[in-house]
Structure formats: structure tokens, C-alpha cells
MOPAC internal coordinates of N, CA, C and O (Angstrom, degrees):
PM7 1SCF
backbone

  N    0.0000 0     0.00 0     0.00 0    0    0    0
  C    1.4395 1     0.00 0     0.00 0    1    0    0
  C    1.5230 1   111.67 1     0.00 0    2    1    0
  O    1.2310 1   120.21 1   148.06 1    3    2    1
  N    1.3204 1   117.20 1   -31.94 1    3    2    1
  C    1.4613 1   118.82 1  -179.59 1    5    3    2
  C    1.5234 1   110.78 1   -64.82 1    6    5    3
  O    1.2310 1   119.54 1   153.69 1    7    6    5
  N    1.3380 1   118.47 1   -26.31 1    7    6    5
  C    1.4621 1   121.56 1   176.01 1    9    7    6
  C    1.5227 1   110.10 1   -56.71 1   10    9    7
  O    1.2310 1   120.28 1   135.59 1   11   10    9
  N    1.3204 1   117.06 1   -44.41 1   11   10    9
  C    1.4578 1   121.21 1  -177.24 1   13   11   10
  C    1.5143 1   112.23 1   -76.22 1   14   13   11
  O    1.2310 1   119.91 1   135.14 1   15   14   13
  N    1.3068 1   117.77 1   -44.86 1   15   14   13
  C    1.4584 1   119.18 1  -177.90 1   17   15   14
  C    1.5200 1   110.82 1   -68.34 1   18   17   15
  O    1.2310 1   119.82 1   154.48 1   19   18   17
  N    1.3183 1   117.95 1   -25.52 1   19   18   17
  C    1.4532 1   120.71 1   177.09 1   21   19   18
  C    1.5113 1   113.41 1   -78.44 1   22   21   19
  O    1.2310 1   119.86 1   162.40 1   23   22   21
  N    1.3367 1   117.87 1   -17.60 1   23   22   21
  C    1.4576 1   121.97 1  -176.74 1   25   23   22
  C    1.5204 1   113.33 1   -85.74 1   26   25   23
  O    1.2310 1   120.19 1   144.58 1   27   26   25
  N    1.3087 1   117.25 1   -35.42 1   27   26   25
  C    1.4634 1   120.72 1  -174.93 1   29   27   26
  C    1.5190 1   109.92 1  -141.69 1   30   29   27
  O    1.2310 1   121.11 1   -26.16 1   31   30   29
  N    1.3210 1   115.49 1   153.84 1   31   30   29
  C    1.4601 1   120.14 1   172.06 1   33   31   30
  C    1.5186 1   107.83 1   -77.98 1   34   33   31
  O    1.2310 1   121.11 1   -28.44 1   35   34   33
  N    1.2985 1   115.49 1   151.56 1   35   34   33
  C    1.4584 1   118.99 1   175.41 1   37   35   34
  C    1.5116 1   112.42 1   120.51 1   38   37   35
  O    1.2310 1   122.17 1   -12.36 1   39   38   37
  N    1.2940 1   113.46 1   167.64 1   39   38   37
  C    1.4554 1   122.01 1  -177.44 1   41   39   38
  C    1.5334 1   110.73 1   -74.21 1   42   41   39
  O    1.2310 1   120.64 1   -44.06 1   43   42   41
  N    1.3249 1   116.37 1   135.94 1   43   42   41
  C    1.4573 1   122.49 1   175.50 1   45   43   42
  C    1.5211 1   108.41 1   -84.02 1   46   45   43
  O    1.2310 1   120.51 1   -53.81 1   47   46   45
  N    1.3234 1   116.63 1   126.19 1   47   46   45
  C    1.4535 1   121.69 1   179.39 1   49   47   46
  C    1.5231 1   108.64 1  -117.28 1   50   49   47
  O    1.2310 1   121.00 1   -48.20 1   51   50   49
  N    1.3292 1   115.70 1   131.80 1   51   50   49
  C    1.4635 1   121.83 1   175.56 1   53   51   50
  C    1.5194 1   108.20 1  -100.43 1   54   53   51
  O    1.2310 1   120.88 1   -45.11 1   55   54   53
  N    1.3058 1   115.92 1   134.89 1   55   54   53
  C    1.4603 1   121.81 1   178.08 1   57   55   54
  C    1.5186 1   107.15 1  -118.76 1   58   57   55
  O    1.2310 1   120.43 1   -51.02 1   59   58   57
  N    1.3051 1   116.78 1   128.98 1   59   58   57
  C    1.4558 1   121.60 1  -179.25 1   61   59   58
  C    1.5201 1   108.60 1  -132.43 1   62   61   59
  O    1.2310 1   120.93 1   -77.26 1   63   62   61
  N    1.3247 1   115.82 1   102.74 1   63   62   61
  C    1.4589 1   121.18 1   176.77 1   65   63   62
  C    1.5245 1   109.02 1  -105.12 1   66   65   63
  O    1.2310 1   120.55 1  -134.90 1   67   66   65
  N    1.3201 1   116.55 1    45.10 1   67   66   65
  C    1.4570 1   121.33 1  -179.12 1   69   67   66
  C    1.5124 1   111.66 1    76.70 1   70   69   67
  O    1.2310 1   120.45 1    83.20 1   71   70   69
  N    1.3102 1   116.74 1   -96.80 1   71   70   69
  C    1.4586 1   123.28 1  -177.60 1   73   71   70
  C    1.5281 1   111.63 1   -71.73 1   74   73   71
  O    1.2310 1   120.20 1   151.15 1   75   74   73
  N    1.3141 1   117.22 1   -28.85 1   75   74   73
  C    1.4627 1   123.09 1  -175.68 1   77   75   74
  C    1.5280 1   109.06 1  -105.08 1   78   77   75
  O    1.2310 1   121.04 1   -47.41 1   79   78   77
  N    1.3346 1   115.62 1   132.59 1   79   78   77
  C    1.4607 1   121.32 1   177.53 1   81   79   78
  C    1.5286 1   108.05 1  -122.97 1   82   81   79
  O    1.2310 1   120.63 1   -30.86 1   83   82   81
  N    1.3181 1   116.40 1   149.14 1   83   82   81
  C    1.4626 1   119.73 1   177.22 1   85   83   82
  C    1.5188 1   109.79 1  -149.82 1   86   85   83
  O    1.2310 1   121.78 1   -26.78 1   87   86   85
  N    1.3215 1   114.19 1   153.22 1   87   86   85
  C    1.4610 1   122.72 1   171.62 1   89   87   86
  C    1.5193 1   106.47 1  -124.41 1   90   89   87
  O    1.2310 1   120.99 1   -39.24 1   91   90   89
  N    1.3163 1   115.71 1   140.76 1   91   90   89
  C    1.4531 1   119.62 1  -177.76 1   93   91   90
  C    1.5217 1   109.96 1  -143.49 1   94   93   91
  O    1.2310 1   121.39 1   -40.21 1   95   94   93
  N    1.3328 1   114.94 1   139.79 1   95   94   93
  C    1.4581 1   121.29 1   174.94 1   97   95   94
  C    1.5207 1   107.02 1  -118.32 1   98   97   95
  O    1.2310 1   120.35 1   -44.50 1   99   98   97
  N    1.3234 1   116.94 1   135.50 1   99   98   97
  C    1.4614 1   120.80 1  -174.07 1  101   99   98
  C    1.5182 1   113.54 1   -61.00 1  102  101   99
  O    1.2310 1   119.58 1   162.78 1  103  102  101
  N    1.3068 1   118.41 1   -17.22 1  103  102  101
  C    1.4622 1   121.31 1   179.63 1  105  103  102
  C    1.5134 1   114.52 1   -79.13 1  106  105  103
  O    1.2310 1   119.28 1  -171.08 1  107  106  105
  N    1.3429 1   118.98 1     8.92 1  107  106  105
  C    1.4563 1   120.66 1   174.77 1  109  107  106
  C    1.5109 1   115.42 1   101.65 1  110  109  107
  O    1.2310 1   119.70 1  -139.78 1  111  110  109
  N    1.3330 1   118.17 1    40.22 1  111  110  109
  C    1.4588 1   122.67 1   177.59 1  113  111  110
  C    1.5211 1   108.43 1  -139.56 1  114  113  111
  O    1.2310 1   120.62 1   -49.28 1  115  114  113
  N    1.3407 1   116.42 1   130.72 1  115  114  113
  C    1.4587 1   120.91 1   178.27 1  117  115  114
  C    1.5170 1   109.22 1  -142.67 1  118  117  115
  O    1.2310 1   121.03 1   -32.34 1  119  118  117
  N    1.3223 1   115.63 1   147.66 1  119  118  117
  C    1.4530 1   122.60 1   177.62 1  121  119  118
  C    1.5224 1   107.84 1  -135.72 1  122  121  119
  O    1.2310 1   120.80 1   -47.94 1  123  122  121
  N    1.3339 1   116.07 1   132.06 1  123  122  121
  C    1.4641 1   121.98 1  -178.87 1  125  123  122
  C    1.5220 1   108.55 1  -118.75 1  126  125  123
  O    1.2310 1   120.65 1   -44.09 1  127  126  125
  N    1.3391 1   116.36 1   135.91 1  127  126  125
  C    1.4631 1   123.61 1  -178.20 1  129  127  126
  C    1.5222 1   109.54 1  -123.05 1  130  129  127
  O    1.2310 1   120.58 1   -50.27 1  131  130  129
  N    1.3423 1   116.50 1   129.73 1  131  130  129
  C    1.4608 1   122.55 1   175.86 1  133  131  130
  C    1.5265 1   107.83 1  -139.07 1  134  133  131
  O    1.2310 1   119.42 1   -54.15 1  135  134  133
  N    1.3436 1   118.71 1   125.85 1  135  134  133
  C    1.4667 1   119.67 1   175.02 1  137  135  134
  C    1.5342 1   110.20 1   -57.58 1  138  137  135
  O    1.2310 1   120.38 1   -42.93 1  139  138  137
  N    1.3342 1   116.87 1   137.07 1  139  138  137
  C    1.4692 1   120.35 1  -177.99 1  141  139  138
  C    1.5265 1   109.14 1  -155.70 1  142  141  139
  O    1.2310 1   120.98 1   -78.14 1  143  142  141
  N    1.3154 1   115.73 1   101.86 1  143  142  141
  C    1.4641 1   120.27 1   175.34 1  145  143  142
  C    1.5252 1   107.48 1   -87.57 1  146  145  143
  O    1.2310 1   120.30 1   -56.19 1  147  146  145
  N    1.3457 1   117.03 1   123.81 1  147  146  145
  C    1.4634 1   119.74 1  -176.52 1  149  147  146
  C    1.5332 1   112.44 1   -70.87 1  150  149  147
  O    1.2310 1   120.72 1   -19.75 1  151  150  149
  N    1.3377 1   116.22 1   160.25 1  151  150  149
  C    1.4598 1   119.97 1   177.21 1  153  151  150
  C    1.5307 1   110.97 1   -56.60 1  154  153  151
  O    1.2310 1   120.86 1   -33.39 1  155  154  153
  N    1.3195 1   115.96 1   146.61 1  155  154  153
  C    1.4647 1   120.70 1   177.97 1  157  155  154
  C    1.5193 1   113.91 1    90.09 1  158  157  155
  O    1.2310 1   119.92 1   173.02 1  159  158  157
  N    1.3084 1   117.76 1    -6.98 1  159  158  157
  C    1.4644 1   121.76 1   178.55 1  161  159  158
  C    1.5141 1   107.68 1  -120.77 1  162  161  159
  O    1.2310 1   120.33 1   -53.66 1  163  162  161
  N    1.3092 1   116.97 1   126.34 1  163  162  161
  C    1.4585 1   120.66 1  -179.52 1  165  163  162
  C    1.5259 1   110.14 1   -76.46 1  166  165  163
  O    1.2310 1   119.61 1   -57.54 1  167  166  165
  N    1.3341 1   118.35 1   122.46 1  167  166  165
  C    1.4630 1   120.37 1   178.92 1  169  167  166
  C    1.5294 1   112.11 1   -60.50 1  170  169  167
  O    1.2310 1   120.25 1   152.11 1  171  170  169
  N    1.3292 1   117.13 1   -27.89 1  171  170  169
  C    1.4682 1   120.74 1  -177.94 1  173  171  170
  C    1.5219 1   113.15 1   -77.40 1  174  173  171
  O    1.2310 1   120.06 1   154.30 1  175  174  173
  N    1.3338 1   117.49 1   -25.70 1  175  174  173
  C    1.4618 1   119.77 1  -176.66 1  177  175  174
  C    1.5283 1   113.34 1  -115.45 1  178  177  175
  O    1.2310 1   119.75 1  -175.94 1  179  178  177
  N    1.3117 1   118.09 1     4.06 1  179  178  177
  C    1.4700 1   121.40 1  -179.79 1  181  179  178
  C    1.5241 1   110.07 1   -61.44 1  182  181  179
  O    1.2310 1   120.62 1   -40.57 1  183  182  181
  N    1.3169 1   116.42 1   139.43 1  183  182  181
  C    1.4623 1   120.94 1  -179.59 1  185  183  182
  C    1.5270 1   112.05 1   -89.59 1  186  185  183
  O    1.2310 1   120.63 1   176.56 1  187  186  185
  N    1.3093 1   116.40 1    -3.44 1  187  186  185
  C    1.4573 1   121.44 1   175.72 1  189  187  186
  C    1.5160 1   108.23 1  -143.55 1  190  189  187
  O    1.2310 1   120.60 1   -15.81 1  191  190  189
  N    1.3126 1   116.45 1   164.19 1  191  190  189
  C    1.4625 1   119.18 1   177.30 1  193  191  190
  C    1.5312 1   108.40 1   -91.82 1  194  193  191
  O    1.2310 1   121.61 1   -28.20 1  195  194  193
  N    1.3143 1   114.53 1   151.80 1  195  194  193
  C    1.4529 1   121.42 1   179.38 1  197  195  194
  C    1.5242 1   108.50 1  -121.89 1  198  197  195
  O    1.2310 1   120.83 1   -32.16 1  199  198  197
  N    1.3176 1   116.02 1   147.84 1  199  198  197
  C    1.4615 1   119.53 1  -179.43 1  201  199  198
  C    1.5174 1   110.35 1  -158.16 1  202  201  199
  O    1.2310 1   121.63 1   -21.53 1  203  202  201
  N    1.3185 1   114.49 1   158.47 1  203  202  201
  C    1.4581 1   121.73 1   167.67 1  205  203  202
  C    1.5194 1   106.38 1   -98.65 1  206  205  203
  O    1.2310 1   120.58 1   -49.64 1  207  206  205
  N    1.2980 1   116.49 1   130.36 1  207  206  205
  C    1.4633 1   121.04 1   176.28 1  209  207  206
  C    1.5225 1   106.75 1  -127.63 1  210  209  207
  O    1.2310 1   121.03 1   -59.81 1  211  210  209
  N    1.3069 1   115.63 1   120.19 1  211  210  209
  C    1.4555 1   121.65 1  -178.66 1  213  211  210
  C    1.5146 1   108.38 1  -114.70 1  214  213  211
  O    1.2310 1   120.80 1   -48.97 1  215  214  213
  N    1.3179 1   116.08 1   131.03 1  215  214  213
  C    1.4600 1   120.23 1   176.82 1  217  215  214
  C    1.5188 1   108.63 1  -119.96 1  218  217  215
  O    1.2310 1   120.81 1   -45.43 1  219  218  217
  N    1.3092 1   116.05 1   134.57 1  219  218  217
  C    1.4668 1   121.91 1   175.86 1  221  219  218
  C    1.5207 1   108.74 1  -130.74 1  222  221  219
  O    1.2310 1   121.09 1   -34.44 1  223  222  221
  N    1.2968 1   115.53 1   145.56 1  223  222  221
  C    1.4670 1   120.43 1   179.71 1  225  223  222
  C    1.5142 1   110.19 1  -149.67 1  226  225  223
  O    1.2310 1   121.26 1   -19.41 1  227  226  225
  N    1.2919 1   115.19 1   160.59 1  227  226  225
  C    1.4601 1   120.32 1   175.21 1  229  227  226
  C    1.5221 1   108.77 1   -97.29 1  230  229  227
  O    1.2310 1   121.76 1   -23.03 1  231  230  229
  N    1.3173 1   114.25 1   156.97 1  231  230  229
  C    1.4600 1   120.77 1   176.03 1  233  231  230
  C    1.5234 1   106.50 1  -129.77 1  234  233  231
  O    1.2310 1   120.48 1   -55.49 1  235  234  233
  N    1.3024 1   116.69 1   124.51 1  235  234  233
  C    1.4587 1   120.36 1   179.44 1  237  235  234
  C    1.5195 1   112.65 1    81.95 1  238  237  235
  O    1.2310 1   121.40 1    13.37 1  239  238  237
  N    1.3155 1   114.93 1  -166.63 1  239  238  237
  C    1.4637 1   121.65 1  -178.12 1  241  239  238
  C    1.5198 1   110.88 1   -72.52 1  242  241  239
  O    1.2310 1   121.18 1   -32.51 1  243  242  241
  N    1.3194 1   115.35 1   147.49 1  243  242  241
  C    1.4619 1   121.72 1   177.73 1  245  243  242
  C    1.5225 1   109.46 1  -130.05 1  246  245  243
  O    1.2310 1   120.94 1   -27.12 1  247  246  245
  N    1.3347 1   115.80 1   152.88 1  247  246  245
  C    1.4657 1   119.49 1   176.16 1  249  247  246
  C    1.5245 1   110.25 1   -70.25 1  250  249  247
  O    1.2310 1   120.76 1   137.89 1  251  250  249
  N    1.3327 1   116.15 1   -42.11 1  251  250  249
  C    1.4686 1   120.72 1   179.87 1  253  251  250
  C    1.5233 1   109.15 1   -78.26 1  254  253  251
  O    1.2310 1   121.02 1   -29.30 1  255  254  253
  N    1.3094 1   115.65 1   150.70 1  255  254  253
  C    1.4717 1   122.29 1   179.58 1  257  255  254
  C    1.5214 1   108.77 1  -137.73 1  258  257  255
  O    1.2310 1   120.36 1   -15.72 1  259  258  257
  N    1.3107 1   116.91 1   164.28 1  259  258  257
  C    1.4630 1   123.28 1   171.51 1  261  259  258
  C    1.5183 1   113.73 1    55.07 1  262  261  259
  O    1.2310 1   121.07 1    46.72 1  263  262  261
  N    1.3355 1   115.56 1  -133.28 1  263  262  261
  C    1.4654 1   121.41 1  -176.32 1  265  263  262
  C    1.5233 1   112.58 1   -63.29 1  266  265  263
  O    1.2310 1   120.15 1   146.53 1  267  266  265
  N    1.3280 1   117.33 1   -33.47 1  267  266  265
  C    1.4658 1   120.14 1   178.37 1  269  267  266
  C    1.5303 1   110.63 1   -63.82 1  270  269  267
  O    1.2310 1   120.49 1   135.83 1  271  270  269
  N    1.3203 1   116.67 1   -44.17 1  271  270  269
  C    1.4583 1   121.38 1   177.77 1  273  271  270
  C    1.5220 1   110.29 1   -65.89 1  274  273  271
  O    1.2310 1   120.40 1   135.79 1  275  274  273
  N    1.3153 1   116.84 1   -44.21 1  275  274  273
  C    1.4685 1   121.66 1   179.00 1  277  275  274
  C    1.5268 1   109.94 1   -54.92 1  278  277  275
  O    1.2310 1   120.34 1   131.17 1  279  278  277
  N    1.3276 1   116.95 1   -48.83 1  279  278  277
  C    1.4574 1   120.20 1  -177.31 1  281  279  278
  C    1.5254 1   111.65 1   -67.70 1  282  281  279
  O    1.2310 1   120.00 1   141.16 1  283  282  281
  N    1.3261 1   117.60 1   -38.84 1  283  282  281
  C    1.4674 1   120.88 1   179.98 1  285  283  282
  C    1.5329 1   111.26 1   -63.32 1  286  285  283
  O    1.2310 1   120.17 1   135.42 1  287  286  285
  N    1.3188 1   117.28 1   -44.58 1  287  286  285
  C    1.4652 1   121.01 1  -179.50 1  289  287  286
  C    1.5312 1   110.27 1   -69.21 1  290  289  287
  O    1.2310 1   120.35 1   140.37 1  291  290  289
  N    1.3236 1   116.93 1   -39.63 1  291  290  289
  C    1.4668 1   120.96 1   177.60 1  293  291  290
  C    1.5257 1   110.38 1   -64.32 1  294  293  291
  O    1.2310 1   120.05 1   136.33 1  295  294  293
  N    1.3234 1   117.51 1   -43.67 1  295  294  293
  C    1.4682 1   121.26 1   177.74 1  297  295  294
  C    1.5258 1   111.06 1   -60.55 1  298  297  295
  O    1.2310 1   120.35 1   138.08 1  299  298  297
  N    1.3242 1   116.94 1   -41.92 1  299  298  297
  C    1.4632 1   121.68 1   179.16 1  301  299  298
  C    1.5279 1   110.66 1   -62.37 1  302  301  299
  O    1.2310 1   120.59 1   131.88 1  303  302  301
  N    1.3385 1   116.48 1   -48.12 1  303  302  301
  C    1.4667 1   120.46 1   178.60 1  305  303  302
  C    1.5253 1   111.08 1   -60.90 1  306  305  303
  O    1.2310 1   120.58 1   140.55 1  307  306  305
  N    1.3278 1   116.49 1   -39.45 1  307  306  305
  C    1.4627 1   120.26 1  -179.56 1  309  307  306
  C    1.5302 1   111.39 1   -68.14 1  310  309  307
  O    1.2310 1   119.60 1   141.76 1  311  310  309
  N    1.3277 1   118.37 1   -38.24 1  311  310  309
  C    1.4653 1   121.30 1   177.73 1  313  311  310
  C    1.5257 1   110.68 1   -61.35 1  314  313  311
  O    1.2310 1   120.36 1   138.07 1  315  314  313
  N    1.3146 1   116.91 1   -41.93 1  315  314  313
  C    1.4687 1   120.82 1   176.85 1  317  315  314
  C    1.5277 1   109.91 1   -63.76 1  318  317  315
  O    1.2310 1   120.37 1   137.76 1  319  318  317
  N    1.3249 1   116.90 1   -42.24 1  319  318  317
  C    1.4608 1   121.65 1   179.93 1  321  319  318
  C    1.5248 1   110.87 1   -62.01 1  322  321  319
  O    1.2310 1   120.23 1   134.64 1  323  322  321
  N    1.3322 1   117.17 1   -45.36 1  323  322  321
  C    1.4796 1   120.73 1   178.75 1  325  323  322
  C    1.5262 1   110.90 1   -59.04 1  326  325  323
  O    1.2310 1   120.29 1   137.34 1  327  326  325
  N    1.3139 1   117.04 1   -42.66 1  327  326  325
  C    1.4602 1   120.62 1   179.42 1  329  327  326
  C    1.5367 1   110.76 1   -65.11 1  330  329  327
  O    1.2310 1   120.73 1   132.86 1  331  330  329
  N    1.3215 1   116.21 1   -47.14 1  331  330  329
  C    1.4692 1   120.35 1  -179.42 1  333  331  330
  C    1.5266 1   111.49 1   -63.68 1  334  333  331
  O    1.2310 1   120.60 1   143.58 1  335  334  333
  N    1.3233 1   116.46 1   -36.42 1  335  334  333
  C    1.4693 1   121.43 1   179.06 1  337  335  334
  C    1.5331 1   110.07 1   -62.09 1  338  337  335
  O    1.2310 1   120.37 1   135.58 1  339  338  337
  N    1.3040 1   116.90 1   -44.42 1  339  338  337
  C    1.4682 1   120.94 1   178.81 1  341  339  338
  C    1.5273 1   111.03 1   -70.26 1  342  341  339
  O    1.2310 1   120.26 1   134.57 1  343  342  341
  N    1.3202 1   117.11 1   -45.43 1  343  342  341
  C    1.4641 1   121.14 1  -178.26 1  345  343  342
  C    1.5246 1   111.79 1   -66.65 1  346  345  343
  O    1.2310 1   120.66 1   146.68 1  347  346  345
  N    1.3362 1   116.34 1   -33.32 1  347  346  345
  C    1.4555 1   121.09 1  -178.31 1  349  347  346
  C    1.5066 1   114.61 1   -80.40 1  350  349  347
  O    1.2310 1   120.46 1   174.37 1  351  350  349
  N    1.3217 1   116.72 1    -5.63 1  351  350  349
  C    1.4641 1   121.96 1   178.87 1  353  351  350
  C    1.5247 1   111.72 1    52.19 1  354  353  351
  O    1.2310 1   121.15 1  -129.02 1  355  354  353
  N    1.3175 1   115.41 1    50.98 1  355  354  353
  C    1.4582 1   121.76 1   179.54 1  357  355  354
  C    1.5314 1   109.84 1   -57.55 1  358  357  355
  O    1.2310 1   120.72 1   -44.18 1  359  358  357
  N    1.3046 1   116.23 1   135.82 1  359  358  357
  C    1.4601 1   120.92 1  -176.27 1  361  359  358
  C    1.5211 1   113.61 1   -75.85 1  362  361  359
  O    1.2310 1   119.74 1   166.24 1  363  362  361
  N    1.3169 1   118.10 1   -13.76 1  363  362  361
  C    1.4559 1   119.70 1  -179.88 1  365  363  362
  C    1.5301 1   111.38 1   -63.18 1  366  365  363
  O    1.2310 1   120.60 1   155.75 1  367  366  365
  N    1.3168 1   116.47 1   -24.25 1  367  366  365
  C    1.4654 1   123.29 1   175.77 1  369  367  366
  C    1.5294 1   112.66 1    49.09 1  370  369  367
  O    1.2310 1   120.94 1  -139.63 1  371  370  369
  N    1.2965 1   115.82 1    40.37 1  371  370  369
  C    1.4635 1   121.22 1   175.18 1  373  371  370
  C    1.5183 1   108.29 1   -91.64 1  374  373  371
  O    1.2310 1   121.05 1   -32.15 1  375  374  373
  N    1.2815 1   115.61 1   147.85 1  375  374  373
  C    1.4538 1   120.51 1   174.20 1  377  375  374
  C    1.5248 1   107.46 1   -89.01 1  378  377  375
  O    1.2310 1   120.72 1   -65.36 1  379  378  377
  N    1.3252 1   116.24 1   114.64 1  379  378  377
  C    1.4602 1   120.06 1  -178.63 1  381  379  378
  C    1.5247 1   109.23 1   -74.00 1  382  381  379
  O    1.2310 1   120.05 1   -36.57 1  383  382  381
  N    1.3279 1   117.52 1   143.43 1  383  382  381
  C    1.4668 1   119.39 1   178.16 1  385  383  382
  C    1.5315 1   110.26 1   -61.86 1  386  385  383
  O    1.2310 1   119.92 1   -25.40 1  387  386  385
  N    1.3238 1   117.76 1   154.60 1  387  386  385
  C    1.4648 1   120.26 1  -177.56 1  389  387  386
  C    1.5299 1   113.50 1   -64.41 1  390  389  387
  O    1.2310 1   120.02 1   153.35 1  391  390  389
  N    1.3183 1   117.56 1   -26.65 1  391  390  389
  C    1.4566 1   120.04 1   177.37 1  393  391  390
  C    1.5190 1   109.76 1  -150.86 1  394  393  391
  O    1.2310 1   121.68 1    -9.09 1  395  394  393
  N    1.3042 1   114.39 1   170.91 1  395  394  393
  C    1.4710 1   121.19 1   179.06 1  397  395  394
  C    1.5225 1   106.51 1  -128.72 1  398  397  395
  O    1.2310 1   120.71 1   -54.50 1  399  398  397
  N    1.2895 1   116.26 1   125.50 1  399  398  397
  C    1.4653 1   121.20 1  -177.51 1  401  399  398
  C    1.5239 1   109.71 1  -118.11 1  402  401  399
  O    1.2310 1   121.39 1   -45.01 1  403  402  401
  N    1.3081 1   114.94 1   134.99 1  403  402  401
  C    1.4616 1   118.30 1   174.00 1  405  403  402
  C    1.5099 1   108.94 1   -79.15 1  406  405  403
  O    1.2310 1   121.54 1   -42.20 1  407  406  405
  N    1.3064 1   114.65 1   137.80 1  407  406  405
  C    1.4601 1   120.03 1   177.85 1  409  407  406
  C    1.5236 1   107.28 1  -124.20 1  410  409  407
  O    1.2310 1   121.07 1   -85.21 1  411  410  409
  N    1.3144 1   115.57 1    94.79 1  411  410  409
  C    1.4696 1   119.17 1  -178.99 1  413  411  410
  C    1.5017 1   110.52 1  -129.20 1  414  413  411
  O    1.2310 1   120.10 1   180.00 1  415  414  413

């Protein structure tokens, strides 16, 4: 957690939509985590866990601020994660929710 709080000013928010986890800082940084075992590796016998982790951040000034910026960056990171999850043919075969909303 100190990695995130050290990167940006603002409150750290954890988002947990069951299968999908995310961390977001109001200063324009978000990270999304989804378990994803790649093809060719059995999820039941894997000796390590596999996941997709997407990080998005802003650089410089932004029009959006605070919670609006937090949600925009989190939505962007989640869209990339959804695409990578489908393209990567994750064996978990879970249907990802259409969006991820922070509830703080």
C-alpha cells in the first residue's frame, strides 16, 4: 500500500468486486488485479498464482479532479484489463462485470 500512497497525494481507495480488485488514488493512479491463468497451465496444479495487473496514471495537469479523475483512471485501467483478459484466454473463464465502480 505504501507504493500507492507514496506515488500520489490523496486517499487510497480499495475496490473489491469479488473476482476483480482495484486500488485507486485520487491523484490519478489506479491499478486493477484479475486472476488469470494462461493457456497451457492447469489452474488446479499451478505452483504459483497468475494474474493480470493493469496500472494507469495521469501525467501533468488534468481537467478532471478528485473523485471524477479517480473514476476515469480506474475505468481506463479496467477497460484495458477486460481486453487483456479476453485476448489472453484466461482459464478462469469468469465473466468480468461491465464496469468497476469505486464505493467510498
